[in-house]
PAFIDREN-891078 format. One record per residue (C-alpha): residue in three letters; x, y, z. Coordinates in steps of 0.02 Angstrom, whole numbers, padded with zeros to 5 digits, always signed. Layout:
% PAFIDREN-891078
ALAXYZ...
% end
This chain:
% PAFIDREN-891078
MET-00081-01077+00331ILE-00169-01201+00216PRO-00072-01356+00271SER-00092-01454+00108GLN-00036-01307+00000ARG+00110-01266+00116GLN+00170-01445+00123LYS+00162-01465-00066TYR+00252-01299-00095ASN+00391-01329+00030GLN+00424-01507-00030GLN+00450-01453-00210PHE+00545-01292-00170SER+00727-01274-00220THR+00844-01126-00235GLU+00857-01164-00421MET+00667-01149-00441TYR+00669-00987-00343GLN+00806-00914-00454ARG+00712-00962-00612PHE+00557-00881-00537LEU+00655-00719-00505ASP+00725-00724-00682ASP+00549-00742-00754LEU+00484-00604-00640GLY+00617-00480-00696GLU+00623-00525-00881GLY+00602-00369-00988TYR+00601-00253-00837PRO+00732-00152-00741GLU+00814-00240-00594ILE+00701-00260-00443PRO+00793-00172-00299PHE+00687-00245-00158ARG+00683-00424-00094VAL+00548-00539-00161ALA+00510-00681-00041GLU+00535-00864-00083THR+00352-00905-00058PRO+00176-00838-00069ILE+00058-00853+00080PHE-00083-00980+00071VAL-00230-00903+00165PRO-00372-01015+00228LYS-00552-00964+00200SER-00580-00925+00385LEU-00441-00794+00387LYS-00492-00726+00217GLU-00668-00693+00283LYS-00598-00599+00433LEU-00488-00492+00320ILE-00639-00450+00213ALA-00746-00409+00366ALA-00609-00297+00438GLY-00597-00201+00274GLU-00785-00177+00267GLU-00784-00101+00442ILE-00652+00026+00392ILE-00743+00071+00231LYS-00902+00101+00332LEU-00810+00241+00424ILE-00737+00313+00264LYS-00911+00322+00186GLN-00986+00416+00333PRO-01052+00588+00282ASN-00942+00672+00414PHE-00780+00584+00366LYS-00704+00737+00284THR-00744+00841+00438LEU-00664+00709+00551THR-00505+00707+00448GLN-00485+00889+00398LYS-00342+00912+00522ALA-00251+00767+00441ILE-00200+00875+00293PRO-00050+00988+00331SER-00099+01164+00281GLU+00057+01183+00173TRP+00011+01026+00073ASN-00175+01053+00049VAL-00211+01031-00138PRO-00364+01119-00213ASN-00509+01037-00307GLU-00520+00882-00197ASN-00646+00754-00259GLN-00774+00659-00155GLN-00683+00492-00139PRO-00514+00409-00150HIS-00484+00296-00299PHE-00377+00175-00199LEU-00388+00100-00026THR-00254-00010+00050PHE-00266-00085+00224ASP-00117-00173+00306PHE-00154-00309+00432GLY-00032-00400+00544ILE-00074-00584+00562CYS-00093-00627+00746LYS-00178-00755+00857ASN-00331-00716+00963GLN-00370-00789+01136ASP-00450-00941+01055GLY-00291-00980+00957GLU-00367-00928+00791LEU-00273-00824+00663MET-00334-00645+00667PRO-00297-00489+00564MET-00252-00330+00659LEU-00244-00164+00568ILE-00070-00088+00564GLU-00082+00047+00431MET-00203+00114+00301GLN-00185+00225+00148GLY-00297+00314+00024PHE-00153+00301-00099PRO-00105+00178-00236SER+00004+00029-00201LEU+00082-00098-00320TYR-00077-00131-00418GLY+00019-00181-00574PHE+00164-00276-00498GLN+00058-00383-00380HIS-00037-00455-00527HIS+00127-00490-00618LEU+00205-00565-00461ALA+00059-00681-00426LYS+00049-00741-00606THR+00234-00781-00603PHE+00220-00875-00437LYS+00075-00975-00507SER+00164-01026-00667SER+00336-01054-00587PHE+00276-01162-00443GLY+00120-01243-00516ILE-00002-01169-00390ASP-00174-01247-00419ASP-00344-01166-00446SER-00414-01204-00273VAL-00334-01040-00219ASN-00331-00868-00300TYR-00237-00704-00279PHE-00387-00608-00343LEU-00535-00576-00227ASN-00717-00535-00253GLU-00727-00651-00406PHE-00606-00543-00506THR-00517-00617-00655GLU-00368-00546-00750GLU-00482-00474-00884LYS-00603-00397-00759TYR-00461-00328-00654ILE-00371-00242-00798ALA-00537-00170-00859LEU-00570-00092-00688LEU-00391-00027-00676LYS-00417+00059-00844GLU-00582+00133-00785VAL-00506+00200-00624ILE-00339+00261-00691ILE-00376+00315-00870GLY-00559+00360-00850ARG-00636+00443-01003HIS-00469+00495-01076LYS-00346+00421-01202PRO-00198+00326-01126GLU-00075+00455-01194GLU-00168+00592-01097VAL-00137+00501-00933ALA+00031+00481-00844LEU+00097+00392-00693MET+00198+00528-00607ASP+00333+00528-00474VAL+00485+00636-00440ASP+00605+00522-00533ALA+00481+00389-00584ARG+00594+00272-00684ASN+00721+00259-00543GLN+00606+00238-00394LYS+00623+00083-00286THR+00453+00022-00347ALA+00487+00069-00530ILE+00447-00108-00587ASP+00266-00074-00539PHE+00270+00080-00650PHE+00335-00019-00800VAL+00211-00160-00773THR+00070-00031-00764HIS+00131+00051-00924LYS+00130-00118-01011MET-00046-00158-00946LEU-00129+00010-00978GLY-00023+00103-01105ILE-00008+00261-00998LYS+00150+00366-00990ILE+00281+00359-00852LEU+00338+00537-00817ALA+00459+00614-00696LEU+00400+00777-00620GLU+00525+00880-00721GLU+00458+00809-00885ILE+00292+00899-00856ASN+00273+01084-00899LYS+00137+01206-00851VAL+00060+01329-00974GLY-00074+01432-00889LYS-00171+01304-00789LYS-00138+01162-00911LEU-00002+01030-00901PHE+00097+00962-01049TYR+00235+00840-01089GLU+00334+00824-01249GLU+00351+00670-01357ASN+00438+00662-01527GLY+00438+00852-01534LYS+00250+00861-01503LYS+00165+00940-01352ILE+00031+00828-01274GLN-00088+00892-01142LEU-00092+00791-00982LYS-00272+00775-00925ARG-00260+00647-00785ILE-00117+00605-00666TYR-00096+00435-00586ASN-00010+00511-00437ARG+00131+00415-00352LEU+00216+00570-00282ILE+00220+00573-00091PHE+00238+00749-00024ASP+00331+00687+00131GLU+00475+00638+00017VAL+00492+00811-00061ALA+00448+00920+00089ASN+00628+00978+00108ASN+00655+01005-00077THR+00510+01105-00147GLU+00632+01187-00270ILE+00597+01039-00385PHE+00426+01113-00422LYS+00507+01267-00504ASN+00566+01162-00652SER+00394+01086-00677PHE+00234+01129-00584ASP+00175+01143-00405PRO+00033+01018-00370ARG-00040+01141-00244GLU-00085+01267-00380GLU-00251+01280-00470LEU-00232+01161-00617GLU-00342+01093-00755VAL-00300+00912-00721GLU-00386+00763-00640TRP-00298+00672-00498VAL-00299+00484-00473THR-00302+00489-00327HIS-00312+00668-00262PRO-00160+00700-00149ASN-00267+00751+00002TRP-00329+00572+00021PHE-00152+00515+00064TYR-00172+00612+00227ARG-00357+00583+00260ILE-00342+00393+00254SER-00187+00359+00355LYS-00129+00331+00533PHE-00232+00487+00572THR-00392+00388+00539MET-00353+00245+00659PRO-00407+00328+00825PHE-00583+00344+00752LEU-00597+00156+00724LYS-00660+00037+00858SER-00662-00147+00814GLU-00593-00316+00862PHE-00478-00295+00711ILE-00408-00126+00766PRO-00277-00110+00903GLU-00312+00026+01032THR-00249+00188+00953ARG-00252+00365+01025PHE-00186+00535+00976LEU-00039+00569+01092ASN-00097+00745+01135GLU-00267+00679+01194ILE-00195+00556+01321GLU-00217+00624+01498LYS-00132+00478+01586LEU-00003+00366+01504PRO-00032+00177+01514GLY+00068+00090+01649ASP+00127-00042+01525LEU+00210+00068+01394GLU+00314-00081+01339ASN+00155-00146+01257TYR+00135+00008+01146VAL+00218+00084+00993LEU+00235+00269+00954LYS+00206+00321+00774PRO+00223+00489+00687LEU+00068+00532+00586PHE+00164+00603+00439SER+00294+00475+00390PHE+00309+00340+00259ALA+00365+00157+00257GLY+00386+00141+00445MET+00508+00285+00465GLY+00513+00365+00638VAL+00417+00228+00728ILE+00473+00199+00908ILE+00445+00017+00957ASP+00514+00010+01135VAL+00426+00163+01205THR+00482+00250+01365GLU+00410+00400+01457THR+00567+00494+01406ASP+00528+00463+01222ILE+00356+00538+01248ALA+00420+00686+01349ASN+00543+00727+01209ILE+00407+00742+01077LYS+00377+00926+01037ASP+00222+00901+00928PRO+00114+00768+01014GLU-00035+00814+00903ASN+00062+00734+00760TRP+00088+00566+00847ILE-00016+00416+00894LEU+00010+00290+01033GLN-00045+00118+00978ARG-00055-00047+01071LYS+00074-00168+01004VAL+00018-00305+00888ASN+00102-00473+00918TYR+00130-00555+00751GLU+00110-00743+00745PRO+00247-00835+00648ALA+00109-00920+00550VAL+00196-00952+00384GLN+00300-01110+00388SER+00467-01090+00299LEU+00594-01230+00277ASP+00669-01186+00447GLY+00530-01119+00557GLY+00388-00994+00565VAL+00389-00823+00482LYS+00281-00671+00525ALA+00163-00599+00396GLU+00073-00439+00352ILE-00066-00437+00221ARG-00123-00284+00123MET-00300-00287+00055MET-00310-00178-00101TYR-00467-00093-00166LEU-00511+00007-00322TRP-00646+00139-00311PRO-00708+00200-00481ASP-00787+00372-00502GLY-00972+00359-00462GLY-00953+00180-00403GLU-00916+00079-00246PRO-00748+00020-00175GLN-00706-00152-00240LEU-00584-00273-00159CYS-00478-00341-00301ILE-00306-00404-00255ASN-00180-00411-00114LEU-00001-00386-00062ALA+00096-00470+00078ARG+00261-00456+00170LEU+00355-00589+00264SER+00470-00544+00408ARG+00588-00620+00535GLY+00643-00450+00601LYS+00570-00333+00731MET+00479-00235+00597ILE+00387-00289+00442GLY+00454-00219+00279VAL+00592-00264+00157ARG+00713-00133+00223TYR+00711-00215+00396ASN+00742-00393+00336ALA+00890-00378+00221ASP+00994-00515+00302PHE+00863-00653+00307ASP+00789-00775+00183TRP+00605-00822+00162VAL+00563-00639+00193GLY+00515-00491+00084GLY+00374-00440-00032THR+00251-00573-00088VAL+00067-00607-00120CYS-00073-00714-00045PHE-00162-00855-00131MET-00328-00868-00038GLU-00440-01019-00021LYS-00595-01003-00130
% end
């Protein structure tokens, strides 16, 4: 997207350089099971400013005094966790890169989460791209004047808080074997916090503990990476550990309820040039005549699962719980990233940290490249110049 950066990158690129980059990226870590793209995205200042403006519009809604009232129905009653705090600690907004009527590149909101993303890995990925391919200082993967030192300091403030690193753990069902486990290991290296599988945590009264070298250590803060959708059919796993829905003497980063509050459920409340028309399916009195220009999305799903792209009236008639679905106008991705053999579509995630008692701060980003019908590494397995990556944005 920045022609000079793209031309320079593509001219020097070779499969040997890419392999050395992957080797450097994975050195000292478990194998990365998802595809990392051959290139970062070089974002011009004009598009960066639109991405920032779009994020600010969404945050304005989230900070409204009535936001919790608006989103109370987003939380399934069976997954409502007590002691919710006043704010999420993480905000991530996914934008498809499109073209507007004037031919300008334009971000359009696809998804949003009040849940952590790859905050450790994206820093590691960008640093490795920069060193492997000699990316110059006229562009940066950090935003908002963040530096590596400032970024790690804020991560520590948000994730560890007032506690000791050993009293804080990154938790998931089987954390060390998750698809994004490299992010967990990078985070551990950066912050010194534990990586714990759910079954490694025990409950005594209302307190949580884990064992290390024969010693019991109280867990006071959980960096939560557990998604309830993924364990909904297997709640037996809580019997060997603890049930997050119980009253517990532990701090959540971020509290599980925010995963639901800031999600596809929030999108119908947003009206902006950066937001595609989105409505709750049960509130639509008359279906649009051009259903081929819409997608149907379940509210409670993860990583694009269950999305219906080529919508028909039959699809809609077959849905038994329309209150749990949204109908959204399709976003037409522009193949704006020039690979060695043509244009590739892009999605950019803007990633914020929100410290206790502070304001949300835009820090870093994530991106995905796609040649398939859907964005996401699982839908692009047979292509090259696709997969997870990062943006270097014009200063």
